[in-house]
C-alpha positions as CSV (number, residue, x, y, z in Angstrom):
1,M,0.4,-0.1,0.1
2,S,1.0,3.4,-1.0
3,Y,2.0,6.5,1.9
4,V,0.6,10.2,2.0
5,D,1.3,13.2,3.5
6,G,-1.0,15.5,3.9
7,F,-0.6,19.5,4.8
8,V,-2.8,21.9,6.0
9,L,-2.3,25.8,6.4
10,A,-3.5,29.4,5.9
11,V,-2.2,31.3,3.0
12,P,-3.2,35.5,3.0
13,K,-5.1,36.3,-0.1
14,A,-2.9,39.2,-1.2
15,K,0.0,36.1,-1.7
16,L,-2.0,33.8,-3.1
17,D,-0.3,34.5,-6.8
18,D,3.2,33.8,-4.4
19,Y,2.5,31.0,-2.9
20,K,0.9,29.3,-6.4
21,K,4.1,30.3,-7.8
22,L,5.9,28.5,-4.4
23,A,3.4,25.4,-5.2
24,N,4.5,25.1,-8.8
25,L,7.6,25.0,-8.2
26,A,8.3,22.4,-5.4
27,G,4.8,19.9,-7.5
28,P,7.6,19.0,-9.7
29,I,10.7,18.5,-7.3
30,W,8.1,16.2,-5.2
31,M,7.5,14.1,-8.3
32,E,11.0,14.2,-9.6
33,H,12.5,12.9,-6.5
34,G,10.0,10.1,-6.2
35,A,6.4,11.4,-5.2
36,L,3.5,9.3,-7.2
37,A,1.4,12.2,-6.9
38,Y,1.4,16.0,-5.3
39,V,-2.0,17.9,-4.7
40,E,-2.4,21.5,-3.6
41,C,-5.7,23.0,-3.3
42,I,-7.7,26.0,-2.7
43,G,-10.4,25.7,0.1
44,D,-14.2,26.6,-1.3
45,D,-16.6,25.1,1.0
46,I,-14.6,24.9,4.9
47,P,-17.1,26.7,7.2
48,Y,-15.9,27.9,10.4
49,G,-17.0,25.2,13.0
50,E,-18.2,25.8,16.3
51,L,-15.5,23.2,17.6
52,T,-13.1,22.3,14.6
53,S,-12.8,23.4,11.0
54,F,-10.2,23.9,9.0
55,P,-10.1,27.3,9.2
56,R,-10.1,26.7,13.2
57,A,-7.2,24.0,12.7
58,V,-4.8,26.8,11.2
59,Q,-5.9,29.7,12.6
60,A,-7.4,31.4,9.3
61,T,-8.3,34.8,9.7
62,D,-10.9,36.6,7.3
63,D,-7.9,37.3,5.3
64,E,-6.6,34.1,4.9
65,I,-7.2,31.4,2.1
66,V,-7.0,27.2,3.6
67,V,-4.7,25.6,1.8
68,F,-4.7,21.5,2.0
69,A,-2.0,19.8,-0.1
70,W,-1.0,16.1,-0.4
71,A,2.1,13.7,-1.7
72,V,1.3,10.3,-2.3
73,Y,4.5,7.4,-2.4
74,E,4.9,4.4,-3.0
75,S,5.8,3.1,1.0
76,R,6.9,5.0,3.9
77,Q,10.6,4.4,3.1
78,S,10.0,5.5,-0.1
79,R,8.4,8.7,1.8
80,D,11.4,8.9,3.6
81,T,14.1,8.8,0.7
82,V,11.8,11.0,-0.9
83,M,11.2,13.9,1.7
84,A,14.9,13.5,2.6
85,K,16.1,14.4,-1.3
86,V,13.3,17.5,-1.3
87,M,14.7,19.1,1.8
88,A,18.5,19.1,0.6
89,D,16.8,20.2,-3.3
90,P,19.0,24.0,-3.7
91,R,15.7,24.8,-5.6
92,L,13.0,24.7,-2.7
93,T,15.8,26.4,-0.1
94,P,13.6,30.1,-0.3
95,D,14.5,32.6,3.2
96,M,12.2,31.1,5.5
97,G,11.0,34.8,6.2
98,S,10.3,35.2,2.7
99,M,7.7,32.3,2.5
100,P,4.4,33.4,1.7
101,F,2.2,32.0,4.7
102,D,3.0,31.1,8.2
103,M,5.1,28.0,8.5
104,K,4.2,28.0,12.2
105,R,0.7,27.2,12.0
106,M,1.1,24.9,9.0
107,I,-0.4,21.0,9.8
108,F,1.7,18.4,8.5
109,G,1.6,14.1,9.1
110,G,2.4,11.3,7.4
111,F,-0.5,8.7,6.8
112,Q,-0.8,4.9,6.3
113,P,-3.9,4.2,4.0
114,F,-6.0,1.3,4.5
115,I,-8.5,1.7,2.2
116,E,-7.6,2.5,-1.7
117,L,-9.9,2.0,-4.2
């Protein structure tokens, strides 16, 4: 079975174009290093929940949009190898102060699928 990394983050609406440029750079690099799929999605129907929700999870403000992204790998071992290569790739080493979102509010994690249809 495959392995999936998931990401949720809040991007200021004023920096959405900058974020899209970064995602368009990052996606092909992930694929080049071995990811099977790479997807970035802009929140479209994500109500602010009373207890939990995507906006609450990343403390999104009214001037931010929630992004949900994931990458798929052959296995956990493959993910670890791909991620090490991606993190070492000089094309993805921007100045952290210039990132178009607050990395402290990004949620991410690895997931082992138990159903794949």
